[in-house]
PASEBA-1860 file (N, C-alpha, C; in nm, 3 decimals):
! residues 197
1> MFTGIIEQ> 0.119/-0.108/0.004/0.002/0.013/-0.003/0.064/0.134/-0.011 ~ 0.056/0.246/-0.072/0.135/0.355/-0.113/0.038/0.480/-0.063 ~ 0.111/0.592/-0.076/0.048/0.717/-0.082/0.030/0.780/-0.220 ~ 0.106/0.744/-0.294/0.153/0.870/-0.410/0.242/0.988/-0.379 ~ 0.280/0.941/-0.290/0.418/1.079/-0.251/0.559/1.023/-0.288 ~ 0.610/1.034/-0.401/0.734/1.002/-0.449/0.839/1.007/-0.351 ~ 0.914/0.925/-0.322/1.032/0.959/-0.220/1.171/0.991/-0.318 ~ 1.192/0.927/-0.395/1.316/0.948/-0.482/1.293/0.889/-0.641
9> MGLVEAIE> 1.389/0.951/-0.722/1.372/0.906/-0.895/1.520/0.793/-0.863 ~ 1.467/0.690/-0.941/1.575/0.588/-0.979/1.604/0.618/-1.142 ~ 1.738/0.524/-1.159/1.774/0.524/-1.288/1.755/0.385/-1.333 ~ 1.721/0.347/-1.476/1.720/0.223/-1.487/1.866/0.191/-1.557 ~ 1.945/0.120/-1.499/2.072/0.092/-1.524/2.092/-0.034/-1.619 ~ 2.032/-0.110/-1.632/2.028/-0.252/-1.710/1.909/-0.332/-1.701 ~ 1.858/-0.398/-1.834/1.744/-0.483/-1.842/1.777/-0.609/-1.911 ~ 1.736/-0.695/-1.852/1.737/-0.841/-1.884/1.635/-0.892/-1.926
17> TTGTNATF> 1.628/-0.980/-2.011/1.501/-1.057/-2.075/1.531/-1.200/-2.032 ~ 1.426/-1.256/-1.944/1.436/-1.428/-1.934/1.282/-1.475/-2.011 ~ 1.299/-1.540/-2.097/1.148/-1.564/-2.135/1.059/-1.451/-2.164 ~ 0.941/-1.439/-2.106/0.850/-1.322/-2.101/0.872/-1.274/-1.991 ~ 0.985/-1.245/-1.914/0.987/-1.166/-1.798/1.088/-1.075/-1.795 ~ 1.077/-0.947/-1.760/1.202/-0.826/-1.781/1.249/-0.822/-1.639 ~ 1.370/-0.824/-1.613/1.444/-0.787/-1.489/1.505/-0.644/-1.510 ~ 1.479/-0.551/-1.391/1.544/-0.435/-1.434/1.638/-0.393/-1.286
25> WISSPLSA> 1.757/-0.372/-1.312/1.847/-0.332/-1.218/1.837/-0.149/-1.194 ~ 1.807/-0.102/-1.062/1.763/0.016/-1.089/1.881/0.103/-0.958 ~ 1.906/0.201/-1.008/1.972/0.255/-0.908/1.924/0.392/-0.842 ~ 1.942/0.386/-0.701/1.869/0.505/-0.671/1.910/0.551/-0.524 ~ 1.889/0.656/-0.462/1.945/0.671/-0.312/1.893/0.622/-0.231 ~ 1.770/0.510/-0.262/1.685/0.446/-0.180/1.742/0.319/-0.177 ~ 1.801/0.244/-0.279/1.829/0.118/-0.321/1.902/0.081/-0.201 ~ 2.045/0.130/-0.160/2.098/0.051/-0.020/1.993/0.029/0.108
33> ELKIDQSV> 1.907/0.118/0.114/1.800/0.108/0.230/1.674/0.001/0.225 ~ 1.682/-0.040/0.093/1.560/-0.138/0.086/1.611/-0.267/0.150 ~ 1.539/-0.374/0.161/1.553/-0.502/0.219/1.480/-0.621/0.089 ~ 1.561/-0.738/0.090/1.486/-0.850/-0.008/1.360/-0.847/0.021 ~ 1.268/-0.862/-0.057/1.131/-0.912/-0.067/1.038/-0.783/-0.004 ~ 1.094/-0.690/-0.009/1.030/-0.565/0.015/0.939/-0.511/-0.100 ~ 0.834/-0.458/-0.081/0.718/-0.403/-0.203/0.733/-0.270/-0.232 ~ 0.805/-0.205/-0.341/0.835/-0.054/-0.363/0.735/-0.059/-0.488
41> SHSGVCLT> 0.717/0.106/-0.516/0.619/0.134/-0.632/0.735/0.184/-0.698 ~ 0.734/0.140/-0.855/0.811/0.185/-0.958/0.738/0.243/-1.040 ~ 0.726/0.371/-1.047/0.629/0.430/-1.134/0.511/0.405/-1.140 ~ 0.459/0.347/-1.045/0.316/0.314/-0.974/0.291/0.179/-0.997 ~ 0.386/0.099/-1.035/0.378/-0.052/-1.058/0.417/-0.117/-0.894 ~ 0.383/-0.175/-0.818/0.427/-0.282/-0.727/0.509/-0.382/-0.755 ~ 0.666/-0.369/-0.733/0.726/-0.487/-0.735/0.848/-0.530/-0.613 ~ 0.864/-0.645/-0.629/0.960/-0.701/-0.518/1.107/-0.673/-0.544
49> VEEIKDNK> 1.139/-0.638/-0.449/1.278/-0.645/-0.453/1.350/-0.799/-0.421 ~ 1.447/-0.805/-0.518/1.463/-0.919/-0.520/1.638/-0.956/-0.486 ~ 1.731/-0.856/-0.537/1.846/-0.836/-0.501/1.888/-0.656/-0.462 ~ 1.993/-0.634/-0.392/2.033/-0.501/-0.329/2.186/-0.538/-0.356 ~ 2.252/-0.426/-0.473/2.416/-0.445/-0.465/2.457/-0.275/-0.493 ~ 2.526/-0.226/-0.453/2.624/-0.168/-0.534/2.554/-0.026/-0.561 ~ 2.420/0.040/-0.451/2.303/0.128/-0.444/2.253/0.109/-0.559 ~ 2.185/-0.044/-0.595/2.132/-0.073/-0.722/2.040/-0.185/-0.651
57> HRVTAIEE> 1.910/-0.184/-0.678/1.861/-0.298/-0.681/1.770/-0.366/-0.768 ~ 1.748/-0.507/-0.776/1.695/-0.535/-0.884/1.533/-0.583/-0.887 ~ 1.447/-0.595/-0.980/1.302/-0.634/-0.977/1.304/-0.704/-1.111 ~ 1.168/-0.772/-1.114/1.137/-0.866/-1.235/1.004/-0.808/-1.234 ~ 0.962/-0.811/-1.384/0.820/-0.802/-1.430/0.781/-0.890/-1.505 ~ 0.684/-0.982/-1.450/0.632/-1.056/-1.567/0.512/-1.004/-1.671 ~ 0.515/-1.098/-1.770/0.442/-1.081/-1.858/0.292/-1.003/-1.866 ~ 0.244/-1.036/-1.756/0.102/-0.965/-1.721/0.112/-0.818/-1.684
65> TLNKTNLG> 0.244/-0.796/-1.626/0.287/-0.664/-1.578/0.327/-0.578/-1.709 ~ 0.379/-0.639/-1.791/0.466/-0.564/-1.881/0.344/-0.510/-1.992 ~ 0.227/-0.646/-1.974/0.140/-0.579/-2.080/0.055/-0.486/-2.031 ~ 0.034/-0.468/-1.903/-0.073/-0.383/-1.845/-0.015/-0.247/-1.809 ~ 0.111/-0.218/-1.827/0.202/-0.112/-1.758/0.290/-0.043/-1.916 ~ 0.350/0.049/-1.857/0.438/0.120/-1.959/0.572/0.075/-1.949 ~ 0.603/-0.050/-1.871/0.736/-0.088/-1.840/0.786/-0.169/-1.954 ~ 0.723/-0.206/-2.023/0.790/-0.250/-2.156/0.844/-0.145/-2.241
73> TWKTGTLV> 0.818/-0.045/-2.238/0.880/0.074/-2.307/0.994/0.165/-2.218 ~ 1.018/0.075/-2.086/1.148/0.151/-2.029/1.259/0.113/-2.101 ~ 1.390/0.171/-2.103/1.527/0.155/-2.185/1.628/0.185/-2.065 ~ 1.759/0.167/-2.066/1.847/0.203/-1.995/1.845/0.346/-2.002 ~ 1.859/0.430/-1.882/1.845/0.527/-1.872/1.723/0.608/-1.843 ~ 1.624/0.545/-1.786/1.481/0.586/-1.798/1.449/0.625/-1.675 ~ 1.415/0.739/-1.642/1.381/0.754/-1.490/1.275/0.705/-1.408 ~ 1.266/0.638/-1.278/1.145/0.598/-1.246/1.130/0.666/-1.108
81> NLERCMIM> 0.980/0.673/-1.092/0.939/0.733/-0.934/0.969/0.625/-0.840 ~ 0.985/0.624/-0.727/1.008/0.524/-0.638/0.951/0.571/-0.514 ~ 0.874/0.498/-0.455/0.822/0.516/-0.298/0.808/0.366/-0.249 ~ 0.861/0.383/-0.112/0.831/0.246/-0.034/0.688/0.268/0.053 ~ 0.634/0.167/0.060/0.494/0.110/0.106/0.521/0.203/0.249 ~ 0.393/0.244/0.253/0.327/0.350/0.364/0.373/0.250/0.500 ~ 0.359/0.383/0.582/0.397/0.344/0.750/0.244/0.361/0.806 ~ 0.183/0.293/0.849/0.049/0.282/0.917/0.041/0.390/1.016
89> NGRLDGHI> 0.124/0.417/1.077/0.121/0.522/1.192/0.163/0.664/1.155 ~ 0.170/0.682/1.051/0.199/0.814/0.963/0.095/0.875/0.911 ~ 0.084/0.999/0.851/-0.035/1.088/0.800/-0.010/1.004/0.636 ~ -0.123/1.026/0.569/-0.141/0.980/0.421/-0.166/1.135/0.379 ~ -0.065/1.155/0.290/-0.030/1.266/0.236/-0.102/1.293/0.114 ~ -0.102/1.167/0.061/-0.176/1.168/-0.107/-0.307/1.101/-0.067 ~ -0.305/0.982/-0.171/-0.429/0.903/-0.137/-0.406/0.763/-0.141 ~ -0.484/0.667/-0.114/-0.480/0.534/-0.104/-0.466/0.477/-0.243
97> VQGHVDAT> -0.275/0.421/-0.257/-0.250/0.357/-0.416/-0.184/0.223/-0.397 ~ -0.243/0.106/-0.435/-0.249/-0.010/-0.432/-0.070/-0.053/-0.491 ~ -0.032/0.030/-0.586/0.047/-0.020/-0.696/0.010/-0.141/-0.794 ~ -0.121/-0.133/-0.810/-0.179/-0.213/-0.912/-0.239/-0.137/-1.038 ~ -0.134/-0.125/-1.125/-0.184/-0.033/-1.269/-0.296/-0.086/-1.334 ~ -0.405/-0.008/-1.333/-0.523/-0.033/-1.398/-0.521/0.003/-1.554 ~ -0.469/0.070/-1.603/-0.436/0.074/-1.767/-0.333/0.159/-1.761 ~ -0.297/0.223/-1.919/-0.199/0.314/-1.946/-0.273/0.418/-2.018
105> AVCIKKLT> -0.206/0.561/-2.020/-0.290/0.631/-2.089/-0.178/0.718/-2.167 ~ -0.195/0.788/-2.272/-0.115/0.864/-2.350/-0.127/1.015/-2.323 ~ -0.004/1.098/-2.319/0.003/1.213/-2.311/-0.034/1.286/-2.460 ~ -0.174/1.346/-2.447/-0.184/1.430/-2.556/-0.158/1.590/-2.577 ~ -0.125/1.635/-2.443/-0.108/1.787/-2.451/-0.026/1.808/-2.351 ~ 0.086/1.868/-2.329/0.161/1.949/-2.225/0.160/2.089/-2.257 ~ 0.129/2.165/-2.147/0.128/2.321/-2.150/0.218/2.358/-2.042 ~ 0.315/2.444/-2.082/0.399/2.484/-1.952/0.368/2.647/-1.955
113> LNGSWEYT> 0.315/2.661/-1.851/0.262/2.797/-1.780/0.376/2.855/-1.707 ~ 0.308/2.972/-1.655/0.433/3.067/-1.567/0.459/2.972/-1.436 ~ 0.531/2.909/-1.417/0.546/2.829/-1.277/0.492/2.690/-1.251 ~ 0.418/2.675/-1.353/0.354/2.530/-1.332/0.313/2.444/-1.476 ~ 0.273/2.330/-1.483/0.259/2.262/-1.617/0.131/2.194/-1.612 ~ 0.048/2.207/-1.695/-0.061/2.124/-1.722/-0.057/1.978/-1.803 ~ -0.078/1.878/-1.786/-0.071/1.746/-1.898/-0.214/1.706/-1.903 ~ -0.220/1.676/-2.041/-0.351/1.640/-2.049/-0.357/1.469/-2.114
121> FEFDTQFA> -0.404/1.373/-2.041/-0.378/1.248/-2.080/-0.509/1.194/-2.146 ~ -0.501/1.092/-2.217/-0.606/1.004/-2.312/-0.637/0.863/-2.267 ~ -0.732/0.812/-2.227/-0.761/0.688/-2.191/-0.861/0.609/-2.236 ~ -0.879/0.474/-2.219/-0.974/0.428/-2.260/-1.106/0.445/-2.197 ~ -1.224/0.462/-2.287/-1.363/0.482/-2.223/-1.425/0.380/-2.168 ~ -1.382/0.289/-2.130/-1.411/0.167/-2.037/-1.379/0.205/-1.891 ~ -1.300/0.323/-1.878/-1.267/0.313/-1.740/-1.322/0.488/-1.711 ~ -1.419/0.516/-1.821/-1.464/0.676/-1.774/-1.549/0.672/-1.640
129> HLVIEKGS> -1.588/0.585/-1.579/-1.685/0.619/-1.455/-1.593/0.622/-1.333 ~ -1.422/0.608/-1.377/-1.364/0.600/-1.263/-1.298/0.735/-1.255 ~ -1.335/0.784/-1.312/-1.249/0.953/-1.323/-1.337/1.079/-1.309 ~ -1.309/1.125/-1.208/-1.418/1.212/-1.150/-1.347/1.364/-1.166 ~ -1.420/1.467/-1.146/-1.375/1.603/-1.156/-1.327/1.625/-1.021 ~ -1.226/1.671/-0.979/-1.121/1.736/-0.853/-1.118/1.566/-0.776 ~ -1.100/1.446/-0.858/-1.067/1.334/-0.804/-0.946/1.273/-0.778 ~ -0.898/1.195/-0.691/-0.755/1.173/-0.689/-0.726/1.044/-0.770
137> ISVNGTSL> -0.620/1.068/-0.853/-0.548/0.947/-0.959/-0.407/0.951/-0.955 ~ -0.369/0.834/-0.990/-0.196/0.782/-0.966/-0.166/0.781/-1.090 ~ -0.063/0.888/-1.124/0.002/0.890/-1.253/0.145/0.876/-1.246 ~ 0.203/0.758/-1.300/0.319/0.706/-1.299/0.356/0.688/-1.105 ~ 0.235/0.670/-1.043/0.259/0.650/-0.884/0.265/0.780/-0.834 ~ 0.254/0.884/-0.878/0.221/1.012/-0.810/0.098/1.040/-0.793 ~ 0.040/1.094/-0.682/-0.100/1.103/-0.647/-0.130/1.230/-0.680 ~ -0.220/1.271/-0.770/-0.273/1.395/-0.850/-0.399/1.421/-0.855
145> TCFNVTNN> -0.442/1.547/-0.882/-0.581/1.562/-0.889/-0.606/1.585/-1.026 ~ -0.732/1.528/-1.108/-0.756/1.535/-1.215/-0.876/1.655/-1.266 ~ -0.855/1.717/-1.338/-0.968/1.813/-1.351/-0.988/1.809/-1.517 ~ -1.085/1.893/-1.550/-1.143/1.905/-1.710/-1.132/1.754/-1.751 ~ -1.234/1.674/-1.680/-1.269/1.568/-1.716/-1.362/1.503/-1.826 ~ -1.321/1.421/-1.904/-1.436/1.394/-2.029/-1.399/1.246/-2.042 ~ -1.504/1.194/-2.107/-1.532/1.070/-2.122/-1.382/0.973/-2.128 ~ -1.294/1.028/-2.191/-1.173/0.939/-2.251/-1.043/1.044/-2.200
153> SFTVAIIP> -1.043/1.164/-2.125/-0.946/1.263/-2.081/-0.944/1.313/-1.968 ~ -0.831/1.343/-1.903/-0.848/1.440/-1.805/-0.705/1.532/-1.810 ~ -0.694/1.628/-1.716/-0.589/1.689/-1.729/-0.555/1.692/-1.570 ~ -0.404/1.720/-1.530/-0.369/1.734/-1.433/-0.264/1.849/-1.423 ~ -0.266/1.892/-1.317/-0.163/2.031/-1.283/-0.045/1.995/-1.196 ~ 0.082/2.052/-1.228/0.203/1.996/-1.182/0.268/2.128/-1.125 ~ 0.303/2.113/-0.983/0.371/2.241/-0.921/0.523/2.186/-0.949 ~ 0.579/2.301/-0.925/0.750/2.310/-0.948/0.836/2.193/-0.852
161> YTFEHTNM> 0.781/2.150/-0.761/0.832/2.081/-0.660/0.824/1.927/-0.697 ~ 0.701/1.922/-0.788/0.649/1.790/-0.799/0.737/1.749/-0.937 ~ 0.718/1.862/-1.034/0.829/1.854/-1.172/0.958/1.833/-1.132 ~ 1.000/1.871/-1.070/1.168/1.845/-1.019/1.221/1.718/-0.958 ~ 1.101/1.692/-0.895/1.134/1.549/-0.801/1.021/1.416/-0.832 ~ 1.003/1.415/-0.925/0.922/1.324/-1.031/0.971/1.298/-1.186 ~ 0.936/1.177/-1.232/0.984/1.202/-1.362/0.856/1.265/-1.472 ~ 0.762/1.343/-1.387/0.702/1.420/-1.490/0.767/1.489/-1.566
169> SQLEEGHY> 0.889/1.552/-1.522/0.986/1.644/-1.577/1.040/1.577/-1.765 ~ 1.001/1.449/-1.781/1.054/1.386/-1.869/0.948/1.364/-1.966 ~ 0.829/1.383/-1.904/0.718/1.329/-1.992/0.686/1.441/-2.112 ~ 0.656/1.390/-2.211/0.626/1.475/-2.365/0.489/1.403/-2.426 ~ 0.475/1.509/-2.484/0.317/1.430/-2.582/0.372/1.306/-2.678 ~ 0.287/1.189/-2.664/0.304/1.137/-2.742/0.382/0.984/-2.642 ~ 0.389/1.030/-2.505/0.441/0.893/-2.362/0.357/0.863/-2.331 ~ 0.342/0.744/-2.304/0.260/0.652/-2.197/0.259/0.657/-2.062
177> INVEFDII> 0.175/0.665/-1.990/0.203/0.663/-1.844/0.109/0.541/-1.772 ~ 0.155/0.519/-1.666/0.084/0.417/-1.571/-0.047/0.482/-1.499 ~ -0.155/0.456/-1.485/-0.282/0.521/-1.443/-0.328/0.429/-1.336 ~ -0.361/0.432/-1.209/-0.412/0.384/-1.107/-0.510/0.456/-1.077 ~ -0.652/0.382/-1.085/-0.782/0.516/-1.023/-0.814/0.465/-0.898 ~ -0.892/0.553/-0.826/-0.915/0.536/-0.703/-0.968/0.414/-0.671 ~ -0.938/0.366/-0.547/-0.958/0.235/-0.493/-1.113/0.264/-0.420 ~ -1.149/0.362/-0.397/-1.278/0.386/-0.351/-1.389/0.381/-0.456
185> GKYIQRMA> -1.344/0.436/-0.551/-1.453/0.470/-0.661/-1.431/0.311/-0.758 ~ -1.343/0.243/-0.744/-1.377/0.093/-0.785/-1.449/-0.004/-0.707 ~ -1.427/0.013/-0.560/-1.530/-0.042/-0.467/-1.684/0.011/-0.501 ~ -1.680/0.122/-0.495/-1.832/0.179/-0.512/-1.873/0.095/-0.680 ~ -1.824/0.129/-0.781/-1.850/0.064/-0.906/-1.899/-0.066/-0.940 ~ -1.819/-0.122/-0.818/-1.844/-0.282/-0.821/-1.961/-0.325/-0.730 ~ -1.991/-0.225/-0.624/-2.099/-0.233/-0.541/-2.228/-0.224/-0.670 ~ -2.225/-0.113/-0.715/-2.338/-0.049/-0.797/-2.342/-0.149/-0.896
193> QLKKD> -2.243/-0.215/-0.971/-2.286/-0.335/-1.058/-2.359/-0.448/-1.040 ~ -2.310/-0.475/-0.882/-2.343/-0.599/-0.828/-2.506/-0.597/-0.779 ~ -2.526/-0.445/-0.766/-2.691/-0.423/-0.733/-2.769/-0.463/-0.872 ~ -2.706/-0.417/-0.996/-2.799/-0.434/-1.108/-2.829/-0.555/-1.169 ~ -2.753/-0.678/-1.115/-2.724/-0.805/-1.174/-2.834/-0.895/-1.084
END
Protein backbone atom coordinates (compact mmCIF):
# COMPACT_ATOMS: atom_id res chain seq x y z
CA MET A 1 0.00 0.00 0.00
CA PHE A 2 1.33 3.42 -0.99
CA THR A 3 0.35 7.09 -0.77
CA GLY A 4 1.43 8.43 -4.16
CA ILE A 5 4.04 10.73 -2.59
CA ILE A 6 7.26 10.02 -4.47
CA GLU A 7 10.38 9.65 -2.31
CA GLN A 8 13.14 9.50 -4.90
CA MET A 9 13.78 8.88 -8.58
CA GLY A 10 15.74 5.87 -9.75
CA LEU A 11 17.64 5.27 -12.97
CA VAL A 12 17.28 2.10 -15.03
CA GLU A 13 20.86 0.85 -15.32
CA ALA A 14 20.32 -2.48 -17.05
CA ILE A 15 17.52 -4.64 -18.44
CA GLU A 16 17.64 -8.42 -18.80
CA THR A 17 15.02 -10.56 -20.54
CA THR A 18 14.33 -14.14 -19.51
CA GLY A 19 11.46 -15.81 -21.34
CA THR A 20 8.53 -13.37 -21.10
CA ASN A 21 9.92 -11.65 -18.00
CA ALA A 22 11.94 -8.42 -17.84
CA THR A 23 14.40 -7.80 -15.02
CA PHE A 24 15.48 -4.26 -14.20
CA TRP A 25 18.51 -3.05 -12.27
CA ILE A 26 17.74 0.37 -10.82
CA SER A 27 20.14 2.72 -9.06
CA SER A 28 18.79 5.22 -6.55
CA PRO A 29 19.51 6.88 -3.20
CA LEU A 30 16.93 4.48 -1.71
CA SER A 31 18.38 1.24 -3.05
CA ALA A 32 20.84 0.63 -0.20
CA GLU A 33 18.06 1.14 2.35
CA LEU A 34 15.75 -1.44 0.80
CA LYS A 35 15.38 -5.03 1.92
CA ILE A 36 15.01 -8.23 -0.06
CA ASP A 37 11.32 -9.13 -0.57
CA GLN A 38 10.21 -5.53 0.10
CA SER A 39 7.40 -4.08 -2.03
CA VAL A 40 8.33 -0.82 -3.75
CA SER A 41 6.30 1.30 -6.15
CA HIS A 42 8.17 1.83 -9.44
CA SER A 43 6.32 4.56 -11.38
CA GLY A 44 3.11 3.23 -9.86
CA VAL A 45 3.86 -0.48 -10.28
CA CYS A 46 4.34 -2.53 -7.12
CA LEU A 47 7.42 -4.71 -7.63
CA THR A 48 9.33 -6.95 -5.21
CA VAL A 49 12.99 -6.24 -4.45
CA GLU A 50 14.97 -9.36 -5.37
CA GLU A 51 18.59 -8.28 -4.92
CA ILE A 52 20.52 -5.26 -3.68
CA LYS A 53 24.08 -4.46 -4.73
CA ASP A 54 26.24 -1.32 -5.06
CA ASN A 55 23.40 1.18 -4.52
CA LYS A 56 21.27 -0.68 -7.06
CA HIS A 57 18.33 -3.01 -6.66
CA ARG A 58 16.83 -5.65 -8.94
CA VAL A 59 13.14 -6.22 -9.70
CA THR A 60 11.34 -8.39 -12.23
CA ALA A 61 8.14 -7.75 -14.16
CA ILE A 62 6.20 -10.70 -15.55
CA GLU A 63 4.34 -10.72 -18.87
CA GLU A 64 1.02 -9.64 -17.29
CA THR A 65 2.69 -6.57 -15.77
CA LEU A 66 4.50 -5.71 -19.00
CA ASN A 67 1.24 -5.92 -20.96
CA LYS A 68 -0.75 -3.67 -18.61
CA THR A 69 1.86 -1.00 -17.83
CA ASN A 70 4.48 1.09 -19.60
CA LEU A 71 7.37 -0.99 -18.21
CA GLY A 72 7.82 -2.59 -21.61
CA THR A 73 8.90 0.82 -22.95
CA TRP A 74 11.57 1.33 -20.28
CA LYS A 75 15.14 1.60 -21.56
CA THR A 76 18.54 2.06 -19.98
CA GLY A 77 18.49 5.63 -18.68
CA THR A 78 14.73 5.78 -17.97
CA LEU A 79 13.88 7.70 -14.80
CA VAL A 80 11.55 5.85 -12.43
CA ASN A 81 9.45 7.27 -9.57
CA LEU A 82 10.09 5.34 -6.34
CA GLU A 83 8.03 5.05 -3.17
CA ARG A 84 8.37 2.58 -0.34
CA CYS A 85 5.19 1.18 1.20
CA MET A 86 3.36 3.38 3.68
CA ILE A 87 3.86 3.21 7.43
CA MET A 88 0.47 2.89 9.09
CA ASN A 89 1.30 5.25 11.99
CA GLY A 90 1.90 8.28 9.77
CA ARG A 91 -0.10 10.82 7.79
CA LEU A 92 -1.62 9.86 4.46
CA ASP A 93 -0.42 12.84 2.44
CA GLY A 94 -1.65 11.63 -0.95
CA HIS A 95 -4.36 8.99 -1.35
CA ILE A 96 -4.52 5.20 -1.05
CA VAL A 97 -2.50 3.71 -3.92
CA GLN A 98 -2.13 -0.06 -4.24
CA GLY A 99 0.56 -0.19 -6.89
CA HIS A 100 -1.81 -2.19 -9.10
CA VAL A 101 -1.89 -0.33 -12.42
CA ASP A 102 -5.30 -0.38 -14.10
CA ALA A 103 -4.30 0.94 -17.52
CA THR A 104 -1.95 3.12 -19.46
CA ALA A 105 -2.85 6.53 -20.84
CA VAL A 106 -1.14 8.66 -23.47
CA CYS A 107 -0.11 12.27 -23.01
CA ILE A 108 -1.93 14.26 -25.69
CA LYS A 109 -1.05 17.75 -24.48
CA LYS A 110 1.68 19.35 -22.39
CA LEU A 111 1.23 23.00 -21.49
CA THR A 112 4.01 25.02 -19.86
CA LEU A 113 2.57 27.85 -17.80
CA ASN A 114 4.24 30.58 -15.76
CA GLY A 115 5.53 28.44 -12.91
CA SER A 116 3.53 25.26 -13.42
CA TRP A 117 2.68 22.64 -16.04
CA GLU A 118 -0.52 21.00 -17.24
CA TYR A 119 -0.69 17.56 -18.83
CA THR A 120 -3.72 16.09 -20.55
CA PHE A 121 -3.99 12.32 -20.88
CA GLU A 122 -6.24 10.17 -23.04
CA PHE A 123 -7.43 6.80 -21.75
CA ASP A 124 -9.79 4.00 -22.80
CA THR A 125 -13.46 4.95 -22.38
CA GLN A 126 -14.16 1.72 -20.47
CA PHE A 127 -12.65 3.52 -17.43
CA ALA A 128 -14.71 6.72 -17.79
CA HIS A 129 -16.81 6.00 -14.70
CA LEU A 130 -13.67 5.85 -12.52
CA VAL A 131 -12.42 9.37 -13.28
CA ILE A 132 -14.21 12.28 -11.65
CA GLU A 133 -13.67 16.03 -11.57
CA LYS A 134 -11.32 16.94 -8.70
CA GLY A 135 -10.85 13.25 -7.92
CA SER A 136 -7.60 11.53 -6.99
CA ILE A 137 -5.61 9.58 -9.56
CA SER A 138 -2.20 7.94 -9.60
CA VAL A 139 -0.01 8.91 -12.58
CA ASN A 140 3.26 6.96 -12.69
CA GLY A 141 2.74 6.40 -8.98
CA THR A 142 2.24 10.09 -8.18
CA SER A 143 -0.93 11.13 -6.36
CA LEU A 144 -2.56 13.90 -8.39
CA THR A 145 -5.93 15.65 -8.75
CA CYS A 146 -7.64 15.47 -12.13
CA PHE A 147 -9.79 18.16 -13.75
CA ASN A 148 -11.31 18.95 -17.16
CA VAL A 149 -12.52 15.34 -17.12
CA THR A 150 -14.21 13.91 -20.22
CA ASN A 151 -15.22 10.36 -21.13
CA ASN A 152 -11.71 9.61 -22.34
CA SER A 153 -9.37 12.28 -20.95
CA PHE A 154 -8.31 14.20 -17.88
CA THR A 155 -5.84 16.95 -17.05
CA VAL A 156 -3.48 17.33 -14.10
CA ALA A 157 -1.56 20.38 -12.90
CA ILE A 158 2.03 20.01 -11.73
CA ILE A 159 3.74 22.35 -9.28
CA PRO A 160 7.51 23.02 -9.54
CA TYR A 161 8.38 20.68 -6.63
CA THR A 162 6.59 17.72 -8.24
CA PHE A 163 8.05 18.58 -11.65
CA GLU A 164 11.59 18.53 -10.23
CA HIS A 165 11.25 15.51 -7.93
CA THR A 166 9.37 13.05 -10.16
CA ASN A 167 9.72 11.85 -13.74
CA MET A 168 6.99 14.26 -14.89
CA SER A 169 9.78 16.49 -16.18
CA GLN A 170 10.66 13.77 -18.72
CA LEU A 171 7.09 13.39 -19.95
CA GLU A 172 6.23 14.67 -23.43
CA GLU A 173 3.27 14.39 -25.79
CA GLY A 174 2.97 10.83 -27.10
CA HIS A 175 4.48 9.24 -23.98
CA TYR A 176 2.52 6.58 -22.11
CA ILE A 177 2.00 6.66 -18.36
CA ASN A 178 0.76 4.18 -15.77
CA VAL A 179 -2.65 4.97 -14.28
CA GLU A 180 -4.23 3.60 -11.14
CA PHE A 181 -7.77 4.77 -10.48
CA ASP A 182 -9.00 5.54 -6.96
CA ILE A 183 -9.67 2.30 -5.07
CA ILE A 184 -12.74 3.77 -3.35
CA GLY A 185 -14.29 4.57 -6.71
CA LYS A 186 -13.57 1.04 -7.90
CA TYR A 187 -15.33 -0.49 -4.90
CA ILE A 188 -18.35 1.78 -5.35
CA GLN A 189 -18.53 0.86 -9.03
CA ARG A 190 -18.36 -2.84 -8.16
CA MET A 191 -21.15 -2.56 -5.57
CA ALA A 192 -23.35 -0.67 -8.03
CA GLN A 193 -22.71 -3.33 -10.67
CA LEU A 194 -23.67 -6.15 -8.29
CA LYS A 195 -26.92 -4.40 -7.36
CA LYS A 196 -27.89 -4.32 -11.05
CA ASP A 197 -27.19 -8.05 -11.55
